[in-house]
Structures are given as structure tokens and as C-alpha cells.
C-alpha positions, 0 to 999 in steps of 0.5 A, a space after each residue: 300160433 293162429 295158423 298152427 291152430 287152424 292147421 291142427 283143426 283142418 288136419 284132423 279132418 274136421 269141417 265146421 262149415 256144416 251145422 253140427 258135429 255129431 261125433 264126440 271124438 271130433 268135438 273133443 279134438 276141437 276142444 283140445 285145440 282151443 285149449 292149447 291155444 289159450 296161452 297164446 291168444 284170446 279165446 274169442 280169437 281162437 273160436 273165430 279162427 275155427 268158426 265155432 260160436 262161444 255158446 256152442 263151445 261152452 255147451 260142448 265143455 259142459 257136456 264134456 264134464 260128466 258127473 259121476 254122482 248117482 241119480 244125476 243127469 248132469 253135475 249139480 254144481 252147474 244147477 245149484 237150485 235143482 233138487 237134491 237126491 234126498 228130496 227126489 227120493 222123498 217125492 218118489 217114496 211118498 208118491 208111490 206109497 200105499 198109505 197116501 193113495 187117497 191123497 191127490 198129487 197137489 195135496 200130497 206136495 203140500 202135505 210133504 211140506 207140512 210134514 217137513 219132508 220136502 219143500 217142493 212145489 206141486 208143479 215139480 211133483 207133477 213133472 217128476 212123476 210124469 218124467 220118471 214114470 212113477 205110477 201112483 197106487 190108485 188103480 180103480 176097481 169097478 164091478 164087472 159088467 157084461 161085455 155084450 148087451 142083452 140080445 133077443 132071439 126073435 122079434 117082439 121078444 124084448 122091447 126098449 123104450 126111452 125118451 130123449 130131449 131135442 133143443 130147438 134154436 129158440 131154446 124150447 125143447 122137443 121130447 122124443 119117445 120111441 120103442 125099438 125091437 131088440 132083435 130087429 132094431 126096428 122102430 115100432 112106434 114113436 112120438 114127438 111132443 113139445 111138452 113132457 107127457 107121462 102117458 106117452 109110454 102107454 100110448 106107444 105100447 098100444 101102437 107097438 102092440 097093434 102092429 104085432 102079427 103073432 099073439 104069443 108070449 107078451 114081449 118084455 119091456 126094458 126101460 128106466 125108472 122114469 115117471 113115464 114108464 112107472 105109472 097107472 097107464 103102463 101098470 094097466 097094460 102089464 096087468 092085462 098081459 100085453 107086456 112084461 116090464 123089466 127095469 134096466 140095471 135094477 131087475 137085470 144087470 143090462 142097461 137100456 143102451 140099445 135105444 140110447 145108442 140109436 138116439 145118438 145116431 139119430 141126433 148126430 147123423 141127421 137131426 143136428 145137420 138140419 135147422 131145428 126151428 120148430 116141433 113140426 120140423 123135428 117131426 118131419 125130420 125124425 119121420 124121414 130118418 125112421 122110415 129110412 132106418 126101418 126099410 132102406 138102410 141095411 144093418 151090418 149085424 144082419 149081413 145087409 138086411 134092413 130092420 124091416 126085413 129082420 122083423 118080418 122075416 123077408 130078407 133071408 136071401 139077402 146075405 147070399 146075394 151080397 156074398 155072390 155079388 162080392 165074389 163076382 166083383 172080385 173076379 171082374 176086378 182081377 180080369 180088369 187089372 190083368 188086362 190093363 197094361 202100360 208102356 213098362 209092361 209092354 216093354 217087359 212082355 216084348 223083351 220076354 
């Protein structure tokens, strides 16, 4: 009978030398052959004869017995501890119900137990919701926000002022204050102090105003409601007509994000790459980066112009020069690549 079993398996065209039999029909033929041999020999002998492990044999048998119950991936008799269809239905109903949208999922699992509807752990709730893609009705509704930030149409039309804190290696703090022009992104004035000074904004405004070349409409100053921006010194400058104050997200819907974004660039692209051990070091590093930002580093939003060129209007020809350079570079690139050849190219040209 053992020879008959081996001959039956081999005649079916099945080879168990490989690791897997992906086809269901091949698995079914092996299972039938083993079942037919059971009256004549122990099952372990039959499995050894065909080269099939006991674990894989039983796994095939379980997969072979498909369960016909609704909402079941396998027969519940094989896993008697699994949730019933009724419990799963209760979890889905409560997770997707509008009346429980304010209840967190973990709390909802305990609430279902208090209500006597489903005695299931919170971990099972999380797993079922994630696996089945059930979406809880908890979509957040936010007020509409402007997609584009506030933009000026000329230099000195809108300024941003803000303060950021730099922590040194010894734990002390350095306070950086700066004013940036909205139109050109140029840093007009800045200071670094080892303590918070309320008068810093007024000092910076005087420095920025002294650098103005035209004396027309006073610029608007966009700031937050910090004490350094709302004090007697700044109020005097406003009353004198030097500037007009606008509070971010109070007088206008826009935020002070332009200078806040510049703080992030300054910190992560430069300051945090160095050893910040003293106020003098921060002043030296910040001064270097601000000079590079204003006069050296081109800005993509300005077609390659620097903030200084945008502020003073001296870079109108930069965009055209860069476009001409890109076009000339494309021509040289094509000529160089067309002139290059390898052995395969030479052989094709000779054959042609």
C-alpha cells in the first residue's frame, strides 16, 4: 500500500521537493491520497512517504473545510473563543453611531460593557475598527483659513516683527528680535540680547525706518500681542506717523507666519549646526547668516533675485540672465551627449 501511495502521488505530477504547492487542486490530490491510505498504515508513515510534514497536512485540512456561515473567515468551531457575529455587529453599530461620536474608542468599549451589549476589550475594538476600515463619525470642522499668506506689492508696505528664543549649551537663553520686509523678505533690523527687553521693538523700528529711501505712506507693522509690541515706546512711534500697527489674527485673519518661518530656517539651517556657547557666538553666527540671506542667497519666489535686489530694485535683469543661461546649458548638454559614443553605437553606425 505504501508503494501504491507513492506511485499515486508521483503519477499525479506533484513534486513535494519544492517548498510550496500553491495550486489548490494539487493539495486536494495529496490529501485524498493520504486519506485513502489511512485504513492501511499510520498517518505519520503516509506523510513521511510523500514528504509532507504533519503541521502542513493539518493546515491544508483546515483550509479545505470552508465555513458557510455568514461574516466568518473560518469555521468558529476551530476558534471557539472568537467573537460571535452578534458581538461584532454591536461593535460596528456603536463605533459608527452618531450618538457616540463624542466618546473615545477605549471609553466606548467600557461603555458597551456597562450597557451589557458587548463584553469585549478595548484592544479588540481598536483591532476590529482598523481591520474592517470602520470610520467613526468624528470629522473635525475647522474655520476656513486663507491658503495664501498676506503679500505686499512693494517694499516697505508691510513689515513683520517677532522674537524667538535660543537656548545655549549652559541652559541660558538668548532673545533674538528682528523685522522682515514682506515684499522682499529682507531683514531690515535685528538684535540679540541675553535678557528680554520690552523696548526692543521700538529700537528696531527706528533702525528699520532710518534705512528707508522713500518717505511715503508709513509701513504697516504686523505683530503678535506680545508686551514688546504693545507698549508706550511703540505707541509713540505710531502716533508720530512712523508706522501703522496691525495685530496678527486680531486685526486681520492672517498670521505672522513669514517671520516665524524665517526663524525656523535660521535655526535649523545654521544656528543649530554650530556650538552655541555664548551670546557673542549667537550674534556672530546670526550676523553672518543675515548678511548671506540679504545679499547672497537667491530666493526662488523672486526668480533668483536676492532680498537686497528686490528691496532696492537692482535685480530686474537677473531672471532673464538665468533663463538665457539655462537655455544655453541645454544646448551644450545636447551637443555633448550627441557627440559621445560607445562601442555599441559605433557598431550600429558601421552596420548602417
